[in-house]
C-alpha positions as CSV (number, residue, x, y, z in Angstrom):
1,M,-1.5,8.9,19.8
2,N,-3.7,8.9,16.7
3,P,-3.4,5.5,15.1
4,V,-3.0,7.0,11.6
5,I,-0.1,9.3,12.8
6,K,1.4,6.3,14.7
7,A,1.3,4.2,11.5
8,L,2.8,7.0,9.4
9,N,5.6,7.5,11.9
10,F,6.5,3.8,11.9
11,R,9.6,3.1,9.8
12,H,10.6,-0.5,9.0
13,A,12.9,-2.0,6.5
14,C,12.1,-5.5,5.6
15,K,15.3,-7.6,5.8
16,L,13.7,-11.0,5.5
17,F,10.8,-11.8,3.2
18,D,8.7,-15.0,3.6
19,S,7.3,-15.6,0.1
20,K,5.1,-18.4,1.5
21,K,3.2,-16.0,3.8
22,K,0.0,-14.8,2.2
23,I,-2.2,-11.8,2.8
24,S,-5.9,-11.7,2.4
25,E,-7.5,-10.1,-0.7
26,E,-9.1,-7.6,1.7
27,H,-5.7,-6.4,3.0
28,L,-4.2,-6.3,-0.5
29,E,-7.1,-4.2,-1.7
30,M,-6.6,-1.8,1.2
31,I,-2.9,-1.5,0.7
32,L,-3.2,-0.9,-3.1
33,T,-6.0,1.6,-2.6
34,A,-3.9,3.5,0.0
35,A,-1.0,3.6,-2.4
36,H,-3.2,4.8,-5.2
37,L,-4.6,7.6,-3.0
38,S,-1.2,8.7,-1.7
39,P,0.2,12.0,-3.1
40,T,3.1,12.0,-5.5
41,S,6.0,14.4,-5.7
42,L,4.5,15.7,-8.9
43,S,0.9,15.8,-7.7
44,E,-0.1,13.4,-10.4
45,E,-2.6,10.6,-10.2
46,I,-1.5,7.1,-11.0
47,D,-3.9,5.7,-13.6
48,S,-2.6,2.1,-13.7
49,C,-1.4,-0.5,-11.3
50,P,1.4,-3.0,-12.0
51,I,-0.4,-5.6,-9.8
52,E,-2.2,-8.1,-12.0
53,G,-6.0,-8.1,-11.3
54,F,-6.1,-4.8,-9.4
55,E,-8.7,-2.3,-10.5
56,K,-9.1,1.1,-8.9
57,K,-12.6,1.9,-7.7
């Protein structure tokens, strides 16, 4: 199966959150960029990000 389709089909609800576990800056950048590029229900772009220090490229 295509890895993108496989990832999109994956459903997971996080029940436990480890606040001590850190992700790399590279992964955070990738996640925020993907969220920024995702379509909205109103087909509007998001011009700002509530995450401190994130700038869209």
